[in-house]
C-alpha positions in Angstrom: -53.0 -47.8 141.7 -54.9 -44.6 141.3 -56.4 -44.0 137.9 -55.5 -40.4 136.7 -57.0 -40.8 133.2 -60.1 -38.8 134.1 -58.0 -36.0 135.6 -55.8 -35.8 132.5 -58.9 -35.7 130.3 -60.4 -32.8 132.2 -57.3 -30.7 132.4 -58.1 -27.6 130.2 -54.5 -26.3 130.3 -53.2 -28.9 127.8 -54.1 -26.4 125.0 -51.8 -23.9 126.6 -48.8 -26.3 126.8 -49.2 -27.1 130.5 -48.9 -30.6 131.7 -50.8 -29.8 134.9 -53.1 -27.1 136.4 -50.7 -24.3 137.5 -50.7 -23.1 141.1 -48.4 -21.3 143.5 -46.4 -24.4 144.3 -45.7 -25.7 140.8 -46.1 -22.7 138.5 -42.4 -23.0 137.4 -42.7 -26.7 136.3 -46.1 -26.9 134.5 -44.8 -25.9 131.1 -42.8 -28.6 129.2 -41.3 -28.1 125.8 -42.4 -31.0 123.5 -45.7 -31.7 125.1 -47.2 -28.4 123.7 -48.6 -27.6 120.3 -46.3 -25.4 118.3 -43.4 -25.6 120.8 -40.2 -23.9 119.7 -36.5 -24.6 120.3 -34.6 -21.6 121.5 -31.3 -22.4 119.8 -29.8 -19.0 120.7 -31.0 -19.1 124.3 -27.5 -19.3 125.8 -26.3 -16.1 124.0 -26.4 -13.1 126.3 -26.1 -9.5 125.4 -22.9 -7.6 126.1 -22.8 -5.8 129.5 -24.2 -2.2 129.1 -26.0 -3.0 125.8 -28.9 -0.7 125.2 -30.6 -3.0 122.7 -34.2 -3.9 123.6 -34.9 -7.5 124.7 -37.9 -9.2 123.2 -39.9 -12.2 124.3 -42.4 -14.5 122.5 -45.3 -15.4 124.8 -47.8 -18.1 123.9 -51.4 -18.3 125.0 -54.1 -20.8 124.0 -53.4 -23.2 121.1 -51.5 -21.4 118.4 -52.0 -17.8 119.6 -48.6 -16.1 120.2 -47.5 -12.6 120.4 -44.3 -10.6 120.8 -43.6 -8.4 123.8 -40.8 -6.1 125.1 -39.0 -7.5 128.1 -38.0 -4.7 130.6 -34.4 -5.2 131.8 -35.5 -5.2 135.5 -37.6 -8.3 134.9 -35.8 -11.7 134.9 -37.7 -14.5 133.3 -36.8 -17.8 131.7 -38.4 -19.9 129.0 -41.5 -21.6 130.5 -42.2 -18.9 133.1 -45.8 -17.8 133.5 -46.0 -14.0 133.1 -48.5 -11.2 133.1 -48.5 -9.1 129.9 -50.1 -5.9 128.7 -53.4 -6.3 127.0 -56.4 -4.2 126.0 -58.1 -3.9 128.4 -56.4 -5.1 131.5 -53.7 -7.8 131.4 -53.3 -11.3 130.1 -51.5 -14.4 131.4 -49.2 -16.3 129.1 -46.1 -18.5 129.0 -42.7 -17.4 127.8 -41.8 -19.7 124.8 -38.5 -18.0 124.1 -36.7 -14.7 124.6 -33.6 -12.9 123.3 -32.0 -13.0 119.9 -34.1 -15.9 118.6 -37.2 -13.8 119.0 -35.9 -11.2 116.5 -35.5 -13.9 113.9 -39.1 -15.1 114.6 -40.4 -11.5 114.3 -38.6 -11.2 110.9 -40.1 -14.5 109.8 -43.6 -13.4 110.8 -43.2 -9.9 109.2 -43.7 -8.3 112.6 -42.7 -4.7 112.0 -44.1 -2.8 115.0 -41.4 -0.5 116.6 -40.4 -1.4 120.2 -42.0 1.8 121.6 -45.4 0.7 120.3 -45.1 -2.9 121.4 -46.8 -4.3 124.5 -44.7 -5.0 127.5 -44.3 -7.8 130.0 -45.5 -6.5 133.4 -44.1 -9.1 135.7 -43.8 -12.8 136.5 -47.3 -14.0 137.5 -48.1 -13.8 141.1 -50.2 -16.4 143.0 -53.3 -14.2 142.7 -52.7 -13.8 138.9 -52.4 -17.6 138.5 -55.5 -18.1 140.6 -57.6 -15.8 138.5 -56.2 -17.3 135.3 -57.0 -20.9 136.4 -60.6 -19.8 137.4 -61.1 -18.2 133.9 -59.7 -21.2 132.0 -62.0 -23.6 134.0 -65.0 -21.8 132.6 -64.1 -22.1 128.9 -65.5 -25.5 128.2 -68.9 -24.6 129.7 -68.9 -21.3 127.9 -68.5 -23.0 124.5 -71.7 -25.0 125.0 -73.6 -22.0 126.3 -72.6 -19.8 123.5 -73.5 -22.4 120.9 -77.0 -22.6 122.5 -77.4 -18.9 122.4 -76.3 -18.7 118.7 -78.8 -21.5 117.9 -81.6 -19.6 119.6 -80.8 -16.5 117.6 -80.9 -18.7 114.4 -77.4 -17.6 113.4 -75.7 -19.8 110.8 -72.4 -20.0 112.5 -70.4 -22.5 114.5 -68.6 -21.4 117.7 -65.5 -23.6 117.8 -63.4 -22.3 120.7 -63.4 -19.8 123.5 -60.4 -18.2 125.1 -60.7 -16.1 128.3 -58.2 -13.4 129.1 -56.0 -14.1 132.1 -57.7 -11.5 134.3 -61.1 -12.7 133.4 -62.3 -9.4 131.8 -62.4 -10.4 128.2 -63.3 -13.5 126.1 -62.4 -14.3 122.5 -65.0 -16.4 120.7 -63.7 -18.2 117.5 -66.3 -19.2 115.0 -66.6 -20.5 111.4 -69.4 -19.5 109.0 -70.0 -20.0 105.3 -71.6 -16.5 104.8 -71.5 -13.1 106.5 -73.1 -13.2 110.0 -74.7 -10.3 111.8 -73.7 -11.3 115.4 -74.4 -7.9 117.1 -77.3 -9.2 119.0 -75.3 -12.3 120.0 -72.5 -10.1 121.4 -75.0 -8.3 123.7 -76.4 -11.6 124.9 -72.9 -13.1 125.5 -71.8 -10.0 127.4 -74.9 -10.2 129.6 -74.4 -13.9 130.2 -70.7 -14.0 131.0 -70.2 -10.4 132.3 -67.1 -9.9 130.2 -66.0 -8.0 127.2 -66.7 -10.0 124.0 -64.5 -10.3 120.9 -65.5 -12.4 117.9 -62.9 -13.8 115.5 -63.8 -15.7 112.3 -61.4 -18.5 111.3 -61.3 -20.9 108.4 -61.9 -24.6 108.2 -58.2 -25.4 108.4 -57.7 -23.1 111.4 -60.7 -24.8 113.1 -59.0 -28.2 112.7 -55.8 -26.8 114.1 -57.5 -25.5 117.2 -59.7 -28.6 117.9 -57.1 -31.2 116.9 -57.7 -34.8 116.1 -56.3 -38.0 114.5 -55.7 -38.1 110.7 -56.2 -41.0 108.4 -52.5 -41.8 108.8 -53.0 -42.6 112.4 -51.0 -39.6 113.7 -52.2 -36.4 115.3 -53.1 -33.7 112.8 -50.1 -31.8 111.4 -52.0 -28.5 111.7 -52.5 -29.0 115.4 -48.9 -30.0 116.2 -46.3 -28.3 114.0 -47.7 -27.1 110.6 -48.3 -23.3 110.8 -48.0 -22.0 107.2 -51.1 -23.0 105.3 -50.5 -23.0 101.6 -53.0 -23.7 98.7 -53.5 -27.3 97.9 -54.9 -28.3 94.5 -55.9 -31.6 92.8 -52.8 -31.2 90.5 -50.7 -32.4 93.4 -52.8 -35.6 93.6 -52.5 -36.2 89.8 -48.7 -35.7 90.0 -48.4 -38.3 92.7 -50.7 -40.8 90.8 -53.4 -40.7 93.5 -57.0 -41.6 92.9 -59.1 -38.4 92.7 -61.5 -39.6 95.4 -62.7 -36.6 97.5 -63.4 -38.8 100.5 -59.7 -40.0 100.5 -58.0 -36.7 99.6 -59.9 -34.5 102.1 -58.8 -34.0 105.7 -61.0 -33.6 108.7 -61.4 -29.9 107.8 -63.2 -30.9 104.6 -60.3 -29.4 102.5 -57.6 -31.2 100.5 -55.0 -32.6 102.9 -52.0 -30.4 103.5 -49.7 -33.4 103.2 -50.4 -33.6 99.5 -47.9 -30.7 99.1 -45.2 -32.3 101.3 -43.8 -34.6 98.7 -45.1 -32.9 95.6 -41.7 -31.2 94.7 -39.9 -34.5 94.9 -42.4 -36.1 92.5 -42.1 -33.2 90.1 -38.3 -33.5 90.1 -38.5 -37.2 89.5 -41.0 -36.9 86.7 -38.7 -34.6 84.7 -36.9 -37.8 83.6 -40.1 -39.5 82.5 -41.3 -39.4 78.9 -44.4 -37.4 78.1 -47.7 -39.0 78.6 -48.8 -38.0 75.1 -46.1 -40.0 73.4 -47.3 -43.0 71.5 -44.9 -46.0 71.2 -45.1 -47.4 67.6 -44.4 -51.0 67.0 -45.0 -53.5 64.1 -47.7 -55.1 66.4 -49.5 -51.8 66.9 -49.3 -48.5 68.7 -49.1 -48.4 72.5 -50.5 -45.7 74.7 -49.4 -44.5 78.2 -51.5 -45.8 81.0 -49.8 -45.2 84.4 -46.3 -44.8 85.9 -44.5 -45.9 89.1 -42.3 -42.9 90.0 -40.1 -44.7 92.6 -39.5 -47.9 90.5 -39.1 -45.7 87.3 -41.4 -47.9 85.4 -44.2 -46.9 82.9 -47.1 -49.1 81.9 -48.3 -49.1 78.2 -51.0 -51.0 76.4 -51.9 -51.4 72.8 -54.8 -49.2 71.7 -56.7 -52.3 70.5 -56.3 -54.0 73.8 -56.3 -51.7 76.8 -57.0 -54.4 79.3 -53.4 -55.8 78.9 -50.6 -53.5 80.2 -46.9 -54.0 80.0 -44.4 -52.5 82.5 -41.4 -51.0 80.8 -38.5 -49.2 82.4 -38.1 -45.6 81.3 -34.6 -46.2 79.8 -36.2 -48.7 77.4 -39.1 -46.4 76.7 -36.6 -43.7 75.7 -34.9 -46.2 73.5 -38.1 -47.0 71.7 -38.9 -43.3 71.3 -35.4 -42.8 69.7 -36.1 -45.7 67.3 -39.4 -44.2 66.3 -37.8 -40.8 65.7 -35.4 -42.6 63.3 -38.3 -44.3 61.5 -37.6 -47.7 63.0 -40.3 -49.9 64.6 -39.6 -52.7 67.0 -41.3 -56.0 66.4 -43.5 -55.9 69.5 -43.6 -54.1 72.9 -43.4 -57.3 74.9 -39.7 -57.5 74.1 -39.0 -54.5 76.3 -41.4 -55.4 79.1 -40.2 -56.4 82.6 -40.4 -60.1 83.1 -39.6 -60.3 86.9 -41.8 -58.6 89.4 -43.7 -56.5 86.9 -45.3 -59.0 84.5 -48.0 -57.9 82.1 -51.1 -56.9 84.1 -54.6 -58.0 83.3 -57.4 -55.8 84.6 -61.0 -56.6 85.4 -63.7 -54.9 83.4 -64.4 -52.5 86.3 -60.7 -51.5 86.7 -60.3 -51.1 82.9 -63.3 -48.8 82.7 -62.0 -46.7 85.6 -58.6 -46.4 84.1 -59.9 -45.5 80.7 -62.1 -42.8 82.3 -59.2 -41.4 84.3 -57.0 -41.2 81.2 -59.7 -39.5 79.1 -60.4 -36.8 81.8 -56.9 -36.0 83.1 -54.2 -37.1 80.7 
């Protein structure tokens, strides 16, 4: 049996949602929904405009990785989702793949706050011809080598920047270089060198660390492909308060993703934790008993259990359900003190825990800093 693993590895069109290198014979079958990053489902694709309608028809066209744009689809051009098309660009034309068209695109434009009037929008020229696809394939084949060359040129010019990705325009007249940098970079000399080397028009675009991970992809600590490179498009601020809410250890090496920033998934379940914690007693409440006062140590949100320990003996913690904790608090408010906290502790599955000296010191330090 022939081994195609090497061919799959070297196919540069995966980043454009293509499962094979397009050519004249298979150009209608290379794009597959589901195998592409940021694929969309056109749930209004079967709805057609009424005959004689003068409303403009829009199409969403995807390019490399997560770059998409909206175009006007002239009525004389018949295209379907997944078709390779030639679109208006500046300068020349670009080659992309129709991800969806029709009424769904209007909803997508509204979601993206795309407010350009139709008369100012770029247009789809035609379905890509064989010559268009041939030029496009030739340009894409040069992208990997161009990345290495551009990095070498930037290093020779002693520029403190990292070139992450290169995207050639479909007609081969323009190239977009994506880079990351900590400080402002004067790359005017680099643009001249790149233009002389590749004989194309150069455009530089700075991206952030999260966008870099989204473009390059990878496998997260969960064992799955990075969310930012598959489906996650709206990057929101992530803070350590989300980790504290979810009772996670504030270890930077565990909380940071491949981009070096806090993991986006810390926000995914944060609202659920916040809603569940509304029923929990305050961490500052001290439970008073005849045997001594007990202080909050930690909580299990899903099992609705809170661990307390006597101030005089922090190494011994007792797991108490929150309904019993509330009962003790009500007794304290009425001036009543239970004999001892052990009477309310769980006896099955959540026995009193005894910590090692190292665990005890870490827990005490965590409580003093963040509680």
